[in-house]
C-alpha positions, 0 to 999 in steps of 0.5 A, a space after each residue: 501193322 495194317 495190310 498194304 494198299 496194293 497198286 499194280 506194281 507196288 504196295 503202300 503201307 500208310 500206318 505212320 503217315 500224317 497225310 494219308 493217300 487220297 484221290 488227290 494224290 493218285 490223280 496228281 501222280 497219274 497227271 504229272 508227266 515230263 517226257 524224258 524226265 531224269 530228275 524228279 522231286 515230290 515235295 511232302 511226300 507223305 506216304 510216298 505214293 506220288 513219287 512211287 507212281 512217278 518213279 513207275 512212269 519215268 523208268 530212267 528217272 532218279 526220284 527224290 521226296 522230301 518229308 519233314 514229318 519224321 514218322 511219315 519220312 520213315 514210312 515212305 522210305 520203307 515203301 521206297 525200299 519194298 518197291 521195284 525202284 528202291 535203287 533210284 528213290 531217296 526220301 530226305 527227312 527235313 523241311 523243303 525250306 531247308 532242303 532247297 538251300 542246296 546249291 547243287 539241286 536240280 530237277 526237271 520235274 516237281 510235284 506236290 500235294 501241298 498243304 492248303 487249308 486255312 485251318 482243319 479240325 485236329 480232333 483225332 476222330 476215327 483216326 487215332 494215329 493221327 496226333 492233331 499237331 501232326 495233322 495240322 502241319 500236313 494239311 494247312 498252310 502252316 506247314 508250308 506257305 505258297 511263298 516258300 513252296 514256289 520260291 523253293 521250286 523256282 530255285 531248283 527247277 530247270 528252265 525247261 522243267 515242269 511243276 504240278 500241284 493240286 489245289 482247291 479251285 478257290 485257291 487258284 488266283 492266290 497261288 498263281 499270283 504268288 507263283 508268277 512273282 517268283 517266276 513260275 508261269 501257268 502252263 496247264 489246268 485240269 479242272 476236276 469235279 467230284 461228280 458229273 455236273 457238281 462243280 469244279 472243287 480241285 484243280 491240278 496246276 502245271 507251271 513252268 519258267 516259260 510263258 506259253 499258252 495254258 492247256 485246259 483239261 477237265 474230268 469228273 471222278 464219279 458218274 451220277 450213280 456213284 461209279 468211277 468215271 471212264 476218264 478217271 479210270 483211264 487215267 489211272 489205268 496203269 496204277 490201280 487194281 480195280 479187281 
């Protein structure tokens, strides 16, 4: 077993997960927020990093996670159990499509770093523990379609709730059209550039069941010389260990 990645208040193992921790997931965990949230769901939790970040931020919330890849779910559970918030965190090893059929489920904050690629290279490359099929399920729309994702979120999100996800910029129009057809409306947009003036490559979108003016936000991850931007450092200041 490799050494864990250490955050300020928890540590993360990621030997088994089909979807490793990334800057995308860390930024989504830092940005997603609902003051007073009591019931949180992370869809496709992978290592569990986003769920752990949200448990840290929302000190009284019950945090659930769903992950259909069994080794990933087992690793997320172990990461939850070793955290300070284990008593209020649960990972369900099942597909989101089966999970949201439970009529008793209701959440006020839902997050997802969903599979969004049409196709990817599935060769193991340097990732010797990544079987091609598991990586395909974790990273492409074969694993969870936008239609299934938004249909499920709309069913279990409360009327005042928030749903946050991260997507490639080119998927924005397609996703928002599908989301609105399921009663989820665009409320927040964070445009992300990898480097200053390099062009927007990712978006964090916030949605809800109410039509309100969209709040626009922006950041770039790195300065032109390659160091982390002050904006990114500020947003992740409560999580990362930068020393």
